[in-house]
BABA-939284 format. One record per residue (C-alpha): residue number from 1; x, y, z; residue in one letter. Coordinates in nm, 4 decimals. Layout:
N
+-----+----------+----------+----------+------+
!  nr !        x !        y !        z ! rest !
+-----+----------+----------+----------+------+
! NUM !        X !        Y !        Z !    a !
...
+-----+----------+----------+----------+------+
END
This chain:
294
+-----+----------+----------+----------+------+
!  nr !        x !        y !        z ! rest !
+-----+----------+----------+----------+------+
!   1 !  -1.4228 !   0.0205 !  -2.7519 !    m !
!   2 !  -1.4387 !  -0.3535 !  -2.7037 !    e !
!   3 !  -1.7993 !  -0.4538 !  -2.6580 !    e !
!   4 !  -1.9112 !  -0.4721 !  -2.2941 !    n !
!   5 !  -1.5684 !  -0.3934 !  -2.1469 !    q !
!   6 !  -1.5745 !  -0.2227 !  -1.8068 !    k !
!   7 !  -1.2875 !  -0.0340 !  -1.6476 !    c !
!   8 !  -1.2793 !   0.1711 !  -1.3305 !    g !
!   9 !  -1.0604 !   0.3272 !  -1.0625 !    f !
!  10 !  -1.1028 !   0.2234 !  -0.6999 !    i !
!  11 !  -0.9359 !   0.4077 !  -0.4119 !    s !
!  12 !  -0.8609 !   0.2136 !  -0.0924 !    i !
!  13 !  -0.8617 !   0.4451 !   0.2102 !    v !
!  14 !  -0.8546 !   0.4154 !   0.5864 !    g !
!  15 !  -0.6514 !   0.5040 !   0.8917 !    r !
!  16 !  -0.3063 !   0.3427 !   0.9357 !    p !
!  17 !  -0.2850 !  -0.0308 !   1.0029 !    n !
!  18 !  -0.6376 !  -0.1379 !   0.9072 !    v !
!  19 !  -0.5005 !  -0.3622 !   0.6307 !    g !
!  20 !  -0.5367 !  -0.1518 !   0.3140 !    k !
!  21 !  -0.2153 !  -0.2723 !   0.1501 !    s !
!  22 !  -0.2794 !  -0.6327 !   0.2512 !    t !
!  23 !  -0.6262 !  -0.6076 !   0.0993 !    l !
!  24 !  -0.4894 !  -0.4737 !  -0.2283 !    m !
!  25 !  -0.2197 !  -0.7404 !  -0.2471 !    n !
!  26 !  -0.4810 !  -1.0122 !  -0.2096 !    h !
!  27 !  -0.7118 !  -0.8484 !  -0.4623 !    l !
!  28 !  -0.4245 !  -0.8394 !  -0.7125 !    i !
!  29 !  -0.2993 !  -1.1864 !  -0.6239 !    g !
!  30 !   0.0581 !  -1.0629 !  -0.5834 !    q !
!  31 !   0.2518 !  -0.8449 !  -0.3425 !    k !
!  32 !   0.2397 !  -0.4956 !  -0.4908 !    i !
!  33 !   0.2164 !  -0.2793 !  -0.1778 !    s !
!  34 !   0.4515 !  -0.3159 !   0.1155 !    i !
!  35 !   0.3224 !  -0.3637 !   0.4689 !    t !
!  36 !   0.4358 !  -0.3099 !   0.8266 !    s !
!  37 !   0.2831 !  -0.2172 !   1.1606 !    r !
!  38 !   0.4131 !   0.1393 !   1.1329 !    k !
!  39 !   0.1751 !   0.4137 !   1.0134 !    p !
!  40 !   0.2116 !   0.5364 !   0.6542 !    q !
!  41 !   0.4396 !   0.2565 !   0.5394 !    t !
!  42 !   0.2765 !   0.3112 !   0.2005 !    t !
!  43 !   0.4107 !   0.6490 !   0.0905 !    q !
!  44 !   0.3867 !   0.6720 !  -0.2865 !    q !
!  45 !   0.0706 !   0.6120 !  -0.4840 !    r !
!  46 !   0.0708 !   0.2548 !  -0.6149 !    v !
!  47 !  -0.1911 !   0.1159 !  -0.8523 !    s !
!  48 !  -0.2710 !  -0.2524 !  -0.8705 !    g !
!  49 !  -0.4558 !  -0.3893 !  -1.1719 !    i !
!  50 !  -0.6941 !  -0.6839 !  -1.1878 !    v !
!  51 !  -0.8505 !  -0.7940 !  -1.5163 !    t !
!  52 !  -1.1258 !  -1.0521 !  -1.4924 !    l !
!  53 !  -1.3374 !  -1.1429 !  -1.7923 !    n !
!  54 !  -1.4903 !  -0.8169 !  -1.9161 !    n !
!  55 !  -1.3797 !  -0.5989 !  -1.6225 !    a !
!  56 !  -1.0550 !  -0.4223 !  -1.5348 !    q !
!  57 !  -1.0222 !  -0.2919 !  -1.1801 !    y !
!  58 !  -0.7513 !  -0.0329 !  -1.1105 !    i !
!  59 !  -0.6909 !  -0.0157 !  -0.7356 !    f !
!  60 !  -0.5136 !   0.2817 !  -0.5796 !    i !
!  61 !  -0.3437 !   0.2043 !  -0.2503 !    d !
!  62 !  -0.3063 !   0.5132 !  -0.0326 !    t !
!  63 !  -0.1100 !   0.6017 !   0.2833 !    p !
!  64 !  -0.2967 !   0.5698 !   0.6091 !    g !
!  65 !  -0.4554 !   0.9063 !   0.6834 !    f !
!  66 !  -0.3387 !   1.0267 !   1.0241 !    q !
!  67 !  -0.3269 !   1.3578 !   1.2097 !    q !
!  68 !  -0.1426 !   1.2485 !   1.5228 !    l !
!  69 !   0.2115 !   1.3115 !   1.3962 !    y !
!  70 !   0.2361 !   1.5880 !   1.1384 !    l !
!  71 !   0.5394 !   1.7174 !   0.9507 !    n !
!  72 !   0.6068 !   1.8072 !   0.5874 !    k !
!  73 !   0.6071 !   1.4443 !   0.4753 !    l !
!  74 !   0.2973 !   1.3458 !   0.6759 !    n !
!  75 !   0.1065 !   1.6443 !   0.5398 !    n !
!  76 !   0.1940 !   1.5464 !   0.1844 !    l !
!  77 !   0.0891 !   1.1860 !   0.2470 !    l !
!  78 !  -0.2424 !   1.3003 !   0.3937 !    n !
!  79 !  -0.2997 !   1.5248 !   0.0944 !    q !
!  80 !  -0.2371 !   1.2322 !  -0.1399 !    s !
!  81 !  -0.5228 !   1.0469 !   0.0326 !    v !
!  82 !  -0.7546 !   1.3436 !  -0.0211 !    i !
!  83 !  -0.6484 !   1.3702 !  -0.3862 !    n !
!  84 !  -0.7189 !   1.0005 !  -0.4445 !    s !
!  85 !  -1.0880 !   1.0502 !  -0.3662 !    l !
!  86 !  -1.1608 !   1.2945 !  -0.6467 !    s !
!  87 !  -1.0997 !   1.1021 !  -0.9686 !    d !
!  88 !  -1.2192 !   0.7497 !  -0.8878 !    v !
!  89 !  -1.5349 !   0.5548 !  -0.9531 !    d !
!  90 !  -1.5483 !   0.3706 !  -0.6198 !    v !
!  91 !  -1.4012 !   0.4236 !  -0.2735 !    v !
!  92 !  -1.3314 !   0.1300 !  -0.0429 !    l !
!  93 !  -1.3351 !   0.2617 !   0.3143 !    f !
!  94 !  -1.1501 !   0.0015 !   0.5210 !    v !
!  95 !  -1.1997 !  -0.0311 !   0.8962 !    v !
!  96 !  -1.1056 !  -0.2940 !   1.1498 !    e !
!  97 !  -1.3863 !  -0.5080 !   1.2881 !    a !
!  98 !  -1.5390 !  -0.3701 !   1.6102 !    l !
!  99 !  -1.2964 !  -0.0764 !   1.6175 !    i !
! 100 !  -1.3890 !   0.2769 !   1.5191 !    f !
! 101 !  -1.1735 !   0.5509 !   1.6663 !    n !
! 102 !  -1.0930 !   0.9139 !   1.5944 !    q !
! 103 !  -0.8546 !   0.8094 !   1.3184 !    g !
! 104 !  -1.1390 !   0.6288 !   1.1416 !    d !
! 105 !  -1.3661 !   0.9287 !   1.1935 !    q !
! 106 !  -1.1072 !   1.1596 !   1.0370 !    n !
! 107 !  -1.1100 !   0.9470 !   0.7213 !    v !
! 108 !  -1.4887 !   0.9193 !   0.7252 !    l !
! 109 !  -1.5074 !   1.2985 !   0.7264 !    n !
! 110 !  -1.3208 !   1.3004 !   0.3937 !    l !
! 111 !  -1.5536 !   1.0616 !   0.2116 !    l !
! 112 !  -1.7431 !   1.2259 !  -0.0762 !    p !
! 113 !  -2.1212 !   1.1910 !  -0.0772 !    n !
! 114 !  -2.1284 !   1.1911 !  -0.4580 !    n !
! 115 !  -1.9140 !   0.8769 !  -0.4924 !    k !
! 116 !  -1.9866 !   0.5069 !  -0.4643 !    n !
! 117 !  -1.8436 !   0.4347 !  -0.1201 !    v !
! 118 !  -1.8300 !   0.0763 !   0.0051 !    i !
! 119 !  -1.7568 !  -0.0044 !   0.3682 !    l !
! 120 !  -1.5051 !  -0.2890 !   0.4003 !    v !
! 121 !  -1.4772 !  -0.4386 !   0.7477 !    i !
! 122 !  -1.1432 !  -0.6182 !   0.7709 !    n !
! 123 !  -1.0201 !  -0.8749 !   1.0235 !    k !
! 124 !  -1.3726 !  -1.0081 !   1.0724 !    q !
! 125 !  -1.2236 !  -1.3538 !   1.1412 !    d !
! 126 !  -1.1236 !  -1.2257 !   1.4865 !    k !
! 127 !  -1.4874 !  -1.1619 !   1.5834 !    v !
! 128 !  -1.6846 !  -1.4412 !   1.7478 !    d !
! 129 !  -1.9855 !  -1.2415 !   1.8617 !    n !
! 130 !  -2.2005 !  -1.1893 !   1.5506 !    k !
! 131 !  -2.4576 !  -0.9859 !   1.7447 !    y !
! 132 !  -2.1869 !  -0.7409 !   1.8446 !    e !
! 133 !  -2.0650 !  -0.7274 !   1.4836 !    l !
! 134 !  -2.4157 !  -0.6524 !   1.3548 !    n !
! 135 !  -2.4529 !  -0.3667 !   1.6036 !    n !
! 136 !  -2.1168 !  -0.2333 !   1.4921 !    y !
! 137 !  -2.2278 !  -0.2387 !   1.1272 !    i !
! 138 !  -2.5543 !  -0.0636 !   1.2077 !    e !
! 139 !  -2.3745 !   0.2119 !   1.3972 !    s !
! 140 !  -2.1402 !   0.2783 !   1.1041 !    l !
! 141 !  -2.4215 !   0.2820 !   0.8511 !    c !
! 142 !  -2.5832 !   0.5614 !   1.0519 !    q !
! 143 !  -2.2710 !   0.7703 !   0.9991 !    k !
! 144 !  -2.2575 !   0.7539 !   0.6169 !    f !
! 145 !  -2.4746 !   0.6270 !   0.3289 !    p !
! 146 !  -2.2542 !   0.3384 !   0.2191 !    f !
! 147 !  -2.3567 !   0.1621 !  -0.1000 !    k !
! 148 !  -2.2679 !  -0.1749 !   0.0495 !    e !
! 149 !  -2.1008 !  -0.3340 !   0.3508 !    v !
! 150 !  -1.8512 !  -0.6155 !   0.2941 !    l !
! 151 !  -1.6832 !  -0.8400 !   0.5491 !    l !
! 152 !  -1.3320 !  -0.9602 !   0.4727 !    v !
! 153 !  -1.0233 !  -1.1048 !   0.6297 !    s !
! 154 !  -0.7600 !  -0.9836 !   0.3856 !    a !
! 155 !  -0.4717 !  -1.1716 !   0.5441 !    r !
! 156 !  -0.6687 !  -1.4987 !   0.5271 !    m !
! 157 !  -0.7923 !  -1.4185 !   0.1722 !    h !
! 158 !  -1.1520 !  -1.4407 !   0.2878 !    n !
! 159 !  -1.4118 !  -1.2260 !   0.1122 !    g !
! 160 !  -1.1818 !  -1.1171 !  -0.1710 !    i !
! 161 !  -1.4004 !  -1.2552 !  -0.4494 !    d !
! 162 !  -1.7038 !  -1.0863 !  -0.2959 !    e !
! 163 !  -1.5263 !  -0.7480 !  -0.3104 !    v !
! 164 !  -1.4556 !  -0.7879 !  -0.6822 !    l !
! 165 !  -1.8113 !  -0.9017 !  -0.7474 !    l !
! 166 !  -1.9524 !  -0.5980 !  -0.5675 !    a !
! 167 !  -1.7198 !  -0.3549 !  -0.7464 !    l !
! 168 !  -1.8317 !  -0.4790 !  -1.0874 !    n !
! 169 !  -2.1664 !  -0.3064 !  -1.0326 !    k !
! 170 !  -2.0104 !   0.0373 !  -0.9903 !    y !
! 171 !  -1.7394 !   0.0649 !  -1.2553 !    i !
! 172 !  -1.8338 !   0.2154 !  -1.5941 !    p !
! 173 !  -1.8333 !   0.0661 !  -1.9410 !    f !
! 174 !  -1.4944 !   0.1775 !  -2.0691 !    e !
! 175 !  -1.2082 !   0.0339 !  -2.2737 !    r !
! 176 !  -0.9303 !  -0.1395 !  -2.0744 !    f !
! 177 !  -0.6458 !   0.1005 !  -1.9941 !    l !
! 178 !  -0.3812 !  -0.1678 !  -1.9397 !    y !
! 179 !  -0.2862 !  -0.5007 !  -2.0984 !    p !
! 180 !  -0.4804 !  -0.7854 !  -1.9397 !    e !
! 181 !  -0.1681 !  -0.9425 !  -1.7852 !    d !
! 182 !  -0.0359 !  -0.6202 !  -1.6273 !    q !
! 183 !  -0.0568 !  -0.6116 !  -1.2466 !    l !
! 184 !   0.0695 !  -0.2635 !  -1.1576 !    t !
! 185 !   0.1539 !   0.0740 !  -1.3052 !    d !
! 186 !   0.4956 !   0.0633 !  -1.1365 !    r !
! 187 !   0.8079 !  -0.0913 !  -1.2881 !    n !
! 188 !   1.0089 !  -0.3742 !  -1.1361 !    t !
! 189 !   1.2867 !  -0.1500 !  -1.0052 !    k !
! 190 !   1.0325 !   0.0476 !  -0.8047 !    f !
! 191 !   0.8843 !  -0.2707 !  -0.6562 !    l !
! 192 !   1.2338 !  -0.3906 !  -0.5614 !    v !
! 193 !   1.3110 !  -0.0605 !  -0.3868 !    s !
! 194 !   0.9793 !  -0.0855 !  -0.2003 !    e !
! 195 !   1.0628 !  -0.4357 !  -0.0762 !    i !
! 196 !   1.3898 !  -0.3062 !   0.0666 !    i !
! 197 !   1.2054 !  -0.0140 !   0.2253 !    r !
! 198 !   0.9558 !  -0.2550 !   0.3814 !    e !
! 199 !   1.2401 !  -0.4416 !   0.5545 !    k !
! 200 !   1.3736 !  -0.1095 !   0.6853 !    l !
! 201 !   1.0315 !  -0.0292 !   0.8325 !    f !
! 202 !   1.0101 !  -0.3706 !   0.9930 !    r !
! 203 !   1.3627 !  -0.3794 !   1.1373 !    n !
! 204 !   1.4300 !  -0.0217 !   1.2466 !    l !
! 205 !   1.2894 !   0.2067 !   1.5170 !    g !
! 206 !   0.9732 !   0.4114 !   1.4924 !    d !
! 207 !   1.1145 !   0.7349 !   1.3519 !    e !
! 208 !   1.4129 !   0.6328 !   1.1391 !    l !
! 209 !   1.2353 !   0.4729 !   0.8375 !    p !
! 210 !   1.0552 !   0.7992 !   0.7587 !    y !
! 211 !   1.3826 !   0.9781 !   0.6831 !    s !
! 212 !   1.5299 !   0.7121 !   0.4554 !    l !
! 213 !   1.5239 !   0.6584 !   0.0814 !    a !
! 214 !   1.6213 !   0.3599 !  -0.1326 !    v !
! 215 !   1.7856 !   0.3946 !  -0.4727 !    n !
! 216 !   1.8392 !   0.1039 !  -0.7124 !    i !
! 217 !   2.1803 !   0.1732 !  -0.8682 !    d !
! 218 !   2.2114 !  -0.1421 !  -1.0781 !    e !
! 219 !   1.9535 !  -0.3909 !  -1.2017 !    f !
! 220 !   2.1349 !  -0.6424 !  -1.4201 !    d !
! 221 !   1.9266 !  -0.9168 !  -1.5854 !    i !
! 222 !   2.1890 !  -1.0151 !  -1.8447 !    s !
! 223 !   2.2436 !  -1.3499 !  -1.6703 !    n !
! 224 !   1.9163 !  -1.5492 !  -1.6982 !    p !
! 225 !   2.0068 !  -1.7599 !  -1.3940 !    k !
! 226 !   2.0694 !  -1.4778 !  -1.1473 !    i !
! 227 !   1.9718 !  -1.1099 !  -1.1244 !    t !
! 228 !   2.2353 !  -0.8724 !  -0.9847 !    h !
! 229 !   2.0979 !  -0.5787 !  -0.7888 !    i !
! 230 !   2.2936 !  -0.2991 !  -0.6226 !    n !
! 231 !   2.1009 !  -0.0631 !  -0.3973 !    a !
! 232 !   2.1806 !   0.2356 !  -0.1768 !    t !
! 233 !   1.9981 !   0.3319 !   0.1405 !    i !
! 234 !   2.0234 !   0.7089 !   0.1842 !    i !
! 235 !   2.0029 !   0.8374 !   0.5416 !    v !
! 236 !   1.9603 !   1.1914 !   0.6652 !    d !
! 237 !   2.2164 !   1.2043 !   0.9460 !    k !
! 238 !   2.5557 !   1.0531 !   1.0230 !    d !
! 239 !   2.4378 !   0.8611 !   1.3313 !    n !
! 240 !   2.1582 !   0.6969 !   1.1296 !    q !
! 241 !   2.4099 !   0.5107 !   0.9141 !    k !
! 242 !   2.5306 !   0.3098 !   1.2132 !    g !
! 243 !   2.1731 !   0.2390 !   1.3177 !    m !
! 244 !   2.0954 !   0.0885 !   0.9773 !    v !
! 245 !   2.4171 !  -0.1119 !   0.9591 !    i !
! 246 !   2.3999 !  -0.2349 !   1.3196 !    g !
! 247 !   2.6608 !  -0.4051 !   1.5346 !    n !
! 248 !   2.9181 !  -0.5712 !   1.3053 !    k !
! 249 !   2.6784 !  -0.5172 !   1.0162 !    g !
! 250 !   2.4187 !  -0.7557 !   1.1562 !    n !
! 251 !   2.1199 !  -0.5245 !   1.1064 !    k !
! 252 !   2.1999 !  -0.4555 !   0.7409 !    l !
! 253 !   2.2649 !  -0.8259 !   0.6802 !    k !
! 254 !   1.9211 !  -0.9110 !   0.8202 !    k !
! 255 !   1.7522 !  -0.6420 !   0.6102 !    i !
! 256 !   1.9359 !  -0.7592 !   0.2966 !    s !
! 257 !   1.8582 !  -1.1253 !   0.3583 !    s !
! 258 !   1.4852 !  -1.0656 !   0.4136 !    e !
! 259 !   1.4669 !  -0.8381 !   0.1106 !    a !
! 260 !   1.6449 !  -1.0882 !  -0.1140 !    r !
! 261 !   1.3926 !  -1.3615 !  -0.0299 !    v !
! 262 !   1.0965 !  -1.1417 !  -0.1310 !    d !
! 263 !   1.2708 !  -1.0049 !  -0.4402 !    i !
! 264 !   1.3373 !  -1.3605 !  -0.5594 !    e !
! 265 !   0.9660 !  -1.4334 !  -0.5218 !    k !
! 266 !   0.8827 !  -1.1192 !  -0.7189 !    l !
! 267 !   1.1274 !  -1.1929 !  -1.0011 !    l !
! 268 !   1.0946 !  -1.5717 !  -0.9891 !    n !
! 269 !   1.4715 !  -1.5898 !  -1.0156 !    n !
! 270 !   1.7839 !  -1.6089 !  -0.8000 !    k !
! 271 !   1.9062 !  -1.2694 !  -0.6823 !    v !
! 272 !   2.2483 !  -1.1389 !  -0.5814 !    f !
! 273 !   2.1731 !  -0.8302 !  -0.3727 !    l !
! 274 !   2.4243 !  -0.5772 !  -0.2436 !    q !
! 275 !   2.3134 !  -0.2837 !  -0.0299 !    i !
! 276 !   2.5191 !   0.0160 !   0.0796 !    w !
! 277 !   2.4296 !   0.2971 !   0.3193 !    v !
! 278 !   2.5090 !   0.6586 !   0.2287 !    k !
! 279 !   2.4685 !   0.9771 !   0.4326 !    v !
! 280 !   2.3200 !   1.2820 !   0.2631 !    k !
! 281 !   2.2694 !   1.5424 !   0.5306 !    n !
! 282 !   1.9343 !   1.7221 !   0.5222 !    g !
! 283 !   1.7971 !   1.5382 !   0.2200 !    f !
! 284 !   1.4697 !   1.4425 !   0.3973 !    a !
! 285 !   1.3621 !   1.8068 !   0.3988 !    d !
! 286 !   1.4704 !   1.8773 !   0.0429 !    q !
! 287 !   1.2073 !   1.9657 !  -0.2144 !    v !
! 288 !   1.3097 !   1.6873 !  -0.4549 !    m !
! 289 !   1.2707 !   1.4203 !  -0.1845 !    f !
! 290 !   0.9305 !   1.5493 !  -0.0751 !    l !
! 291 !   0.8102 !   1.6056 !  -0.4321 !    k !
! 292 !   0.7778 !   1.2316 !  -0.4993 !    q !
! 293 !   0.4997 !   1.2002 !  -0.2376 !    f !
! 294 !   0.2704 !   1.4649 !  -0.3853 !    e !
+-----+----------+----------+----------+------+
END
């Protein structure tokens, strides 16, 4: 082992929409996890890797734990949150400043007492009353023995360095698991498919994005000046195809255009993106579809 190297796993947990994925993206310094206002936009386990000096931090972004709407997929996503708590060195429990509801309590109930759990209060930039914020912190600290309490505004990139500094105290002396320049355990094709899925979440209704899948059919980098990508959006029912495509194809054009902009940022190259929509009746309940979320 390299002398004095430290390496540890950190799980980021919380109810939906507290900013877990945004926090991880800012910790990594690049967009790894997709975001939207819809619950459980993050569906598959994504690890982001930060290597600073002698320390390598491996962050695990998890779906928002929720028990309001439950089906086969939601149950699997909730279970993935529970599983992420068992084999990590540190847990970041993310809440929204001055808000603590039943969804937060449900996640708090999962937190292991034998782990290093740090309370991360996000969106603190929206709070003007510091007295009220201090009372809020005190009330949460009575609920669980947090190792530390950190205030951040992930979207504004405030408090990010302080999170990394605090984590350094709790990760073990271990050899780096990844090359120092690696940012995620996922390949580029996966990240591209996630960007497309993010645009579906942001542009479609509440229910539809949860019964969609994105396949990357072609990823051609043979031309150094432009990357050619062909993708297929798979929908569960015939009527969903029209909802994705929209009137005169306008919805799909918007989704494709927004996705292309972010993919070009990811690849640092021009992108020619073509997206088709295919119906595969009943696929959302098939074992192979659900298996990927375990």
